[in-house]
N, C-alpha and C positions, 0 to 999 in steps of 0.2 A: 503493499499499497504506500503510497506517494501520501510524506508526512508534511511536506511544508504546507501552513497555514495560507502562505499567498496562492498557491495553486488553485485551490478549494474556494478562496473567495472570488478569482477571478472566473474559473469557470459558472461558478454560480451568477455570478453576476450577468456572464454573456447566458445562462442558461435562462435564468429569470427574465431576460430582456426579447429575447426570442419566445419564451413562455406570454407576456403580455402581448405580443404583436398576434399571437395565433388567439389567443383570448380573446384579443378587439376584434380579430378578423371573426372566430365565430359567432361571436358576441354577435355581431349582426344579422347573423342567419336565427341565431337564439329570442333575439326581439323581433323579428318577422315572427316565430313562431308562436309568443309568449304573446304578442299584442294581436294575431290573430286568430289566437285560441281564448280569446277575451269576446275576440268580434263574432267565431264562429265556430265549430269545429269543424267542419266541411270544407270552410277556406283555411283554415291551418292545414290538414289534411293536405287539400293541394298543393299548396305550398311548398310541404313536407316531401311535396313525390318530385316537384317541379327542383327542389335543392338537392336529389340527388342528380340532377343533371350538371348542377353546378359543381356537386361534387363531385364527378367525373370531368369536369374540365379543369378543376383544383388538384387532382390529382396527374393530370397529363401536364400540368402549371408546372407542381415540382417535380415532373420528371425532367422538363423540359429546364428549371433552375437548379436542380441537382446534379444536371451534368457540368453546368460552368463551375458553382461552388464546389466539386471535385477538383476541377483543371485547375480552377483560381485558388481555393486555397492552398494547390501545391504549390504551384508558380509562386505563391505570396510567400510560403515557406523560403524558398530559394530566393525571394530579395528580387525577382522578373515578375515589373507589372505591365511590360510592354505586350504581352500576347494579351493579357485577360480582355481590351477593348472587342477584339476579333473574337473571341471565343464569346462573349456578352453578345454582338452580333448575332452568333451562328443559333444561338440559343432564341432568340426573338425572330430567326425566321423559321424555326422548326415548330417556337410555340404559337405564334403568329400564324401560320398556316392550318394546326391545329382547331385553334379558337375558330377561325373563318369558316371552318369547315362544321363545329358542331354550331354555330350559329344560322350557316345555312338547314340544318336539319330542324333544329327548334322551330325556325320561322316559317319554314313549308308545311312543318309533319306536325305540328304540334299535341293534337287531341290522338293522332296513331301513336307517336311514342307514350302518352301517359296513358294509354287502350296494354301496353306492355304488362305496365308494374299497378294497374288497377285495375278494378274492374268496377269497381261505383261511379255512376251516372255522375252525380252531385258534385261528387270530390274531382272527377276527371274536368269537368266543368270551368269550375274556381282557378283547377292548376290552366288550366289552358289562355284563362284572364291575364293571370300571373306573367305566362313563357310568353303571349305576344309583346309584350313588353321590355323583362326580364332578358330577353333575348340579345339585346343591345348592348350591355356591360360586356357581353363573354370577351370581345378582343380589348376593349380597355380593361380589365380585370388581369389580362392573360401579360398588359405589355406593361403595365406597373410593376407586377409580383415579379415578373422577368428580372427588370432592373433593381426590384428590390433583393431577389434572392444573389442577385449577382455582385451585388455590393458587401453582403453577407459575407462574401468569399475573402474578401479580403479586411473585413472586422469590422464593417460599417452596421449597424446597428439600429440606432436610435432614431435613425432615418424611419425602420419599419410598423413600429405601432404610433407614434407622428402619426402617419397616414389612417395607421389603422382605428385610432382614438378619434381623430374629424370626421372619419367615415360613421363611429359608431355615435357619435353625439348628431350629426347631420341626422343619421337616419332614422334614431329615436325622435327626436323633433319633428319631424314630415312623418312619421308615421303615426304620430300623435294626431297631426293633422288633417291626414290627407286619409287615414284608414276608419276615423270616427266623424269625420269632416267639422271638426274644430276650429275654433278660430276664426268664422265664417269660411270657412275652406268645404269644397264638397266633399260626400262621404263618398270615399271610391273603394271601398272593402281591399280586396286583393290586388289591385290596380293603383292602388293607393301608397301600400308595401314598394309595390316592383319599380313606379316611381321614383320615389324616395330612396330607392338602393342606386336606381340608374343615376341619379343628381350624386350619390355617394363616392358611388364609384370614378365619374367624371372629376369631383374634387381631391380626388387620389391622385389620378395621373397629371392634374394641375400642382401640385405641390410638388412630386418627386420630380417632375421636369424643373419645377422652380430648384428644387434642391441638387440636381446638375448642376445647373447653367450655373449658379450661383455659392455656392458650398461646397463641392466637395474638388477636394485638392487632387487628390493619388491619383485619377485617372485621366481625370478631363475629359469625360463621354461628352463627347456633340452628338449631333444627328449627322455628322457625314463620318464619322468616326466606324459609326453603328452600321450604317449602309453602305460605305465601303468599304470592306476587310478583306485581310489577305483569305482568300477561298481553299488554300489549305489548311487551316483548321478549323473547316466544315468536316472536314476527317479524323480529326484528332476529335473533335467535338460527339460529333456518331459514332468513333467507336465507347466514347465512355456514356454516353450518355441513351443508345439504343437500348441496353438491356433495361435501364434505369425506367422510359418514358414505357417499356413492351407492359414491365410490370407494373406501373402505376395505373395503365388504359385497363390492364386485364383487373386488376384489385378496382379501379371505379367502376365498369363494366358490373364485375360481380355483387359489389356493392348496389348496384341499380337489380341486379337479378334479387338478392336478399332483399332487398324492400319492396318487390312484386310476388315474389311468395309471402309476402305476412302483406300485402296488402292483396291479395286474393281470400285472406280468411276474414275479410271485412271492414266494415270502416274504424271501427273502436279498435283494432288491432293496428291499423295503418296510423293511428291518430296517436298508441301509446308507442309504441315507433318513432313518432315522429321525434316527442317528447321526450324524449329514454336516450335518441340517440344525439339529442343536441345537447343534452348535460353532459352526456359524458363527454361529448367533443371539449366543452366550455371546462370541465372538470377535470381534464387530461392535459390541459395545455402544459404542465412544468414537464410532462413525463416528454412529448414533442417536441418543448425549448431545451431539454437536454440530450434531445438526439442529435436533433440539430446543432450543437456547441460541439457535444464531441466525432461529431465529421469534420468539423474545423481545425477542433483540434489534433487530432487524428491525423488529419491530411495535411497541417502545417507539418506535425512532429515528422511526418513521410517525409513530406519536401524536403524539410533541413537535414536528412538524412541519418537522424537521432532517432535509432533502430532500438538501440539500449534502453530508449527512455520508454518502450512502447509496454513492456510489461507489465510494470509496476501502474503504467497509466491505465492499462486495459482493467489491470485488477482493480482496480480504484474505482473506473466509472461504471465496474459493474456492480459494486456495490452501492453506489449513487443509484443506479437505476431502480434496483431491489427498493430501498427505502422509499423513495418519490412513490413506486406503484402502490407499496401496502399505505403512504399516506393519504395517495390518490382514490383508491378502492372505500376507506373511512370515510373519505368526505363525500364521494357519493352516496354512499349509505345514510351516512347521519342527515341527508340533505334530503332525500326523497322526499320526505310529508312537506318540509316549508315549500320548496317548489313548484309544488301541488298545490299548495295552497294560492297560489299565484293564479293561475286559471278560474277561480272561481267555483262558478257554478257548471259552467261551460260543459264543462265533461262530462258525459255521462259515467254511470255509478259502472260497467266495464271497462272503459278504458281505464279509470280513474286505478284502475285494481289493478289491470295487464301493466299501466302504467311503475307501479310501486314492482310490480315483480321481477317486469324487465331492467327496472335501475339496481334490485338485486343481483340478479344475474351480472350485470354491468360491471358491479363495485367487486365481484371474484375475479372475470377476467381479466379487469384491469390492471394487477397484479402481474399476468404475464407480459400485454401489451406492452406495461412500460419497460420490462425487462428487454424481451425480445423482438420489437420493434427498435428500440434504441439501439440494444447490439446489432442489429441486421443493417439499419438507415444508417446508424452513428456511426458504430466502432468498424463494421465488414468493408460498408461503402463508402465512410473515409478514409480508410487506406489503398481504395483504389481498386479492390473486388465489385464490381456492378453486377455481374451476373451471377452472384448465388441468390438472390433475393429473387431476381424473378423467378428463377428454376424451381424452386421451396415454396412459392405462391400457385405458382402453376399448377404445383402439382396439390401442394393443401385445397387450395380454393376449387379447382375442378373437379377434380378425383375424390375428392373425402369432402368438404362442407355443402358445395352446391345438393350434391347427389341426395347423401342422406338428407337434410332438412328439408330440402323438395319430397322424398319420400316417405317423411315424417308427416310433412301436410297435407299431401292429397292421396296418397295411398294408404297407410296409416291411420291417419285421422288422428294424431297424436296435438292437444291443450296447445294451444301459442306459446305457452310459458318454453313449453318441450322445442319447440319450434325455433323459437328466439335461440336458445341455449346452442343449439347443434350449428345456429350462425357463428355462434360467437366463441363456443371453445375454441377454432386453428389457435386463439390467442394466449392458451396454454401448454397445446402438445408442441407449437411450430420451438419451443427453449429447448429442446432436445436436440434438433438439427443446428440450431444456431451453437449452441454449447460446443457441438461438435466441431464446427466450422470454424470457430474463434481460436479452438486448442491447435489447430491442423497449422496455424500463422500461415495458410497457404491464404490467404487475403492481403497481402502487406505486395500490394502493385504500385508500383511509377509511372504515374501515368503522364506525364513532363516528357517533354522533349529532350535528349542525352543533350543539345546544343543549345537546349532554351528556347529555338527555333529563331537564332538573332541574324541570320541571312533574312535579311529584307526581301519577298516578293510582291511583285505588281501588285497594287489593290484591286479588287472588281468590287461590281453591285452583285 
């Protein structure tokens, strides 16, 4: 174990900064869920279905951004910042293309997409209203978050929660006005929530553009630098990020499939799942912040060539992850009832009961999530191994979780609580292959160029 107090202080500052950013980001969706939950259970359920597409986009954006973080943090560890703008430009191309594709699908086929994950006509109708507006945030969200993730690779994290904080405040204020029709505004319901989010995302992008233009001094990013890049770095970026993108895409689609399985069990199950998942996302932010922070720390250590420091670092991080997992699980368990009290009488008795039980299950599986997810996405991926996670999740999700949970729901007619557990139990058993991979030490891979790419090539767009 590492004994220097300065390490724990600096690591937790970085982890909590990233956790705060995640908290504020997830808080936007949580506030939509809570405020719409008080407005109408069908409205809340419809938006929760749309948020599954948003989650898919978020996973793709994370994948595109993580490729830049893995490469960028190792170059940062070597003291070479010149290649990083080229890597960011490549990430924006990949992420932007995916966002445009998803925008087109949602704009043209909103009802058809929602029908795949629910059979409740009233819920689908509310979701379609939300979709028609929220899809215009996809490209804006992608550009903003890839830029913020790229800055994170060189240790700049404050801008992330400054952006997310402003978004949350604007979103809550506009939700209050536009969902319920307060202060003379029209009562727009789900459309009001979508408009509030669209305005918030536009403000996010303006803030990050201002920061890059007037405040950021290390990379000195400009539009010209991002458009006219050394295209040879696209190959480097693709090699590192493709496994991550595939993994994130499969994970995002799997979450939609999981929501679809629960969505076909009835409106009360959909509502309970919407609440439980949003609560989990908000109360587990420290675990995800620790994972992101460990990826930066491990990547920088590998880039510095200080591999003798990795063993105590990895051991220390694993203990931190377990402590965070236990604390997060206890927090979810303790806050179940107070959180549901916020919804007042808007929930049916069945939805209330299922929400309590779903959150009880999550309070247990969160311990596994905090450990194996952080080891996988933080230590292993930060060390340069971006393929392990894709392989493990491909087998786990599509050969175990989805088939068994679908059979439990539609063939064996198991109670919703059993189906929900089968959808989440992979967070526990995936700790086994993760530990085996960690102890092999085969995940240490330098992904930077031996010559640091100092030979300049002709930039092209």
